[in-house]
N, C-alpha and C positions, 0 to 999 in steps of 0.2 A: 590370603591376606587382603587382596583388593576387594573381594566380595564382602569381607567383614567391614572394611572401611566404608564401602558403599552403603551397607545396611545401617551403619552408625550415622552416616550423613543423612540418610533418608529419615531415620528416627528423629534426629535433631530438627530437620526441616518441618516434620509433621508436628512436633511439639511446639516449635516457634509459631506455626500457623494457628495452632489451638490457642496459644497464649495471646497472640495479636488479635484473634477473633473475639476473645473475651473482653478486650480493651476497647473495642469499637463503640463509638457513641455518636449521636447527632451533635450538631453545634448547639451548645447550651445557651439559651437566651440570646440567640443571634450572634454569639461570639465566634465569628467566622475566621478569626486568626487561629483558632484551634484547628488542627488538621483532622478533617472528617475522613473516615474510610468506610467503604461499603461492607456489607455483611457476608461477602463471598458468594452471594447468589448468582453473580454474573462473572466476576473475574477473581481468580485466585492470584495473590500477589504478595510481594514483600518490598518495603522501602528500607534498604539497608543503610545507606549513607547519604547525608545531605552535604552539598557543596555550595558555598556562598562566595560568589565572585571567584570561583575556582579553588577555594580553600575548603578542605573537608572539615566536618564537625569535630573530628579528633584534633586537628591542628588548631582549630578555633578554641579548643578546650571546652566545648559545649557538651560533649558526651563522647563515650567510646563508640566503636563501630556498632551499627545496628539501631533499630528503632528510630529511623530518621523522622517519621511522622511525629513522634513524641518530641523530638528536638525542635521541630517547627512550632509545636504547641507551647513548649517551654520558652521559646525565644521568638516572640512575634516579630515579623520582618517589617522594617520601615526603610524605604528608599532614602538614602542620604544619611542614615544613622548606622544600621548594621548590615546594609546591602546597598550596592550601587548599580550593578549592571545585570547580574543574572543569578538565578537559583537553579541548581541541578540535583538530580537524584540518581542513585544507582540502586538497582533492584531487579525484580523479575515479575512476569505476568503470564497468565494462561487462562483461556476461556473455560468456563464451567461446562463440561460436556453433559452433565445431567440435565441442565436446563437449556443448553444450546448445542445439541448434538450436531457435529459436523462443522460448526463455526470455529475458526481458528483466529489467532492474532495476526492481523495484517500490518498494523502500525501501532505505535504508541505516541500519543501527543496530548494536546490540551486545548481547551477553549476558555474564553474569558467572560466574566460577568453574566453567567447563566445563558450564554448565547452560543448554541452549537454551530451556528453559521460562521463563527469566528475560529473554528477549529484549525490548528496548525500541527502538522507532523513534527515531532521533536526527538523522540528517542532513537538512539542507535541500537538496533536489535542484533544480538548474537545468539547462537544456539546455546541452550541451557544444558548444564551437566545433568547426569542421571538423577542425582539426589533432588535437584530442583524439579525435574520432570515427575518424579515420584510424588512430590508435594502439589502437583497440579500446574506447574509452570511450563511454558513452551519456549520462551525467550528471556534472556537477560537484557535489560536496558542499562548500558554502561554510562550513558550520559543523556538522561532525559532533561533537556535544558529549557528553561523558561526565562524569557527576557523581561526584566522589570525596569530597564533604563528609562529615565525620564518620567516615570509615573509619580503623580502627586496625590491623586485621589485614591480612596480605598478601592482595591481591585481584587475580584475573586478569580481564582484559577482552578479549573476543574480538570483533573488528569483522567484520561480516557484511553481505552483500547478501541481502535477501529477494527471491527471484525471483518472476516472474509466475506460476510454478507453485506458489507457497506454500512452497517449500523455502528453508532458510537455507544460504548459501555463505560460510564463513569465509575471510577473506583478510588478517587482521592480528591480532596478539595481543601483549599485554604485561601486566605486573603493576605495581601500586604497593605501597608499604610493604614492599618486599623480595620475595624469590622465593616464589611460590605453591606450596604442596604439596597442600592439600586444603581444602575449605570448612570454616571454623570452625563449631563446634557451635551457637554463638549467632547465626550469620548464615545459617541455612538460607534459600534463596531463596523468598520469597513464600509462607510456609507457610499463611497464611490464604486465599490465592488459589488456585483450581483451576488446575492446569497446562494442562488442556484442558477445553473445554466441548462439549457435544453439540448440534449443530444438528438440528432436526426435519426441515428441508429446506434444501438448499443449491443455489442456481441459479448456475451459472458464466456467464461472458460468452457462451460458445458455446451453452449451453442457452437463455439469454435471447434470443439472436439467432434460434435455431431456432423459438422460440415467438412471434416478432414478426410482427405484421400492421399495416397502416396504412390510413388513410382520406384522403379528399381535402378540399379547401376549407380552412376555418380549422383543421380537425383534422389537417392533413397532418403526417406525421412520417416521417423517413427514418432508417434504421439502417445503420451500416457496422461490420462486425466487424473490429477491429484486433487488435493484439498484446496479448491479455489483457483487453480491454474492448470494449464496444459504444459507438460514437459516435452519439448520437441528435441529429439536427438538426431543429429546429422549422421547418416550412414555413408555419405559421400561428400565430395567437395563442392557440389552444386545442388544442394537439396531444396526442393520446393514442393508445393501441392496446389492443385486446382480445387477450388471450393466445389463441393457437391452441388451447391446452388450458388451462383455468383452473388456477392454482397451488393445490395442496391440502395445505398444511402441517399441517392439523388444527386443531380448535377450541382446543386448549391452546397452540398455537404462535402467540401473538398479537403477538410482538415481531419486527418485520422490521428487519434491519440492512443498509443499502445502502452499498456503497463507491462513491464518486463523485468526480468532479472537474468544476468549473464555473468559467468566467471570465465574469463578467457584472456588471451594476450593478443596484441596486434589490433589493427583497425577492423571493426566489424560494423555491418549495416543491417537494417531491416528494409526489404524491398516489397512494394505493392505493384503488381502487374495489372494493368487495365484490361489486357487480353492475355491469353495463355503465353504468347511470346511477347515481343515488344508492343507498345512502349511500356515504361514503368517509371516509378518514382522511388527514391530511396533516402534514408536518413541514417547518420552515424549513431551508434548506441554506446553506452557506458559498459565497461567490462569488469567492474569492481565487486560483483556478486551481491550488490544491494538492489532493492526494488527501485525502479525509476519509471518516469513517463517520457515518451518521446513523441513530438508532434511532427507529422509528415504532411506536407502540402502536396496533394495528389496531382496538382496541375503543373508542378515543376518537374521537367523531364530529366531522365538520365539515360544516355548521355545528354548534355545540355543542347545539342543540336537536333534533338528529336522532338517532333510534335507529339504531345501526349494524347491528343484526341480525347480528352476527358469527357466521358458521357454519363458519369454518375454511377458506374459499376466497377467492381473489383473482381477479377476472375481468378487470380492466383496470388499466393503469398509465399515469399521467400523469408521465413522467420529469422534466417541468419545467412549472411554471405560474407565472404572474405577468404583469404588464403589459408589453406590448411585447417579447415574447420571440421573435417571428418571426426566423429566421436564426440564433438562438443554439444553440450545441452544448453538450450535457452528456454526459460520459463515465461509464458505469457498468460496474464490473468484476465485481460479484457482488451477490447478494441472499441473505441467510441468515436463516432463521426460527428463533426460540428460544421455549421454553415459559417460561423464567425471565428476568425483567427483569435480574437480577444477571448472568446468563450473557451476555445481549445486550450489556450495558454493558461487561463484562470483555472480550468479543470486540472491541467497538468501540474501547475505549481501549488495546488492545494488551497488557493484563495476562494474557490467556488466548487460546489458539488453539482453533479448532474442530477436532474430531477429523478431519473430512474437509472443510476449508473450501472452499466454492465449487466442488464437484465436480458434473458434470452428473447430476442426479437427476430421473428422470421423475416428474412429478406424477401422482397417482392420481385418476381420475375415474370411480370405480366406481358411486357412488350416484346415484340418479335426480335428486336436486336439482342436483348438479354438472353432469350431462349436460344438464339443462334450461337451466342458465346458459350452457353452451356454445352451445346452440341460439339463445338470445337474442342472444348475441354475433354469431353469423352473420347473424341478421336485422338487427341494428342496424348492422352494418358491411357491408351488402349491396353497397355501391359500393367495396369494398376494392380498392386499387391496391397491388400488391406493389412495394416500392421498396427492396429490399435490395441492398447492395453488399458485396463481400468484397475486402478489401485484403490 
């Protein structure tokens, strides 16, 4: 019976996809209050339900469930008339693997007035059911929320997937307060925020995996390279690894930004060791199973009475520490190093993007001090057991 239900749901999803694809059109005569949708070349998707100030399209008596894009087209949104604070969508999305093989959905969000630099993460992603996956979806977004509070001029909102490759893929667009023509002079997007920030060193998931080594006993740590991130699994309660080559972002690049995801209980931290043993720096991490960024100041010692002796290199990473962590998995997508705390925070909170975020960059180990650290790492991890997996 379950198989029959799954097949029926899959068929319904595919039919819905075909119907919605046939209805897609460009904005006619600049009428941007119409909801434009892409032609599925980049992102398979569905907009199921519209919420206006938290009230669904059904409760508003605008439509039954489904076809939220059509509901927006049929009910042009104007702040102060039929919306005040926010617009939200429920639906699902997935990257087209025919055109973008290996690229997956990392985030769902939006940008304003045709300006990708104004991108904001918005959607709450949850795993999609089998029928949605069969139709090309990877995740549902239960609450893709767009703030419209205080807007008076026509404003264009472009809904996008941020792929695991860091690129933005638009798949929906509409305007509020009438048809959008150009950005008003007094609403230039984030003038005081840099559109891009420069990372001194960016370490992608692929590079992080390449530099991974592991040890046995309570320090056991395994790594599995997945789609856009490394899954680290703790085999003991004090897992760590020394980089095959120490990371060398430079003495000025003291702010490390880690993109991670962790489902756990209790207090957990990520620790960067400047040498194989002490000293090190640490920062607490979230445990709710969602993707987050954490900023670690590598010059702040732990314990706080220890001199960090920061010299611009990182020899060891404890991707997870805390009590009773054996068997726990933490996923890390990237590590980026910045010379400016403001740049690190802007990158972490999504108000700026790195010029080349999380690209494989070979760390430099030219000076004698760094080479000496590498030698110490080899000695300290003499019993290394390679435990890499590739999925």
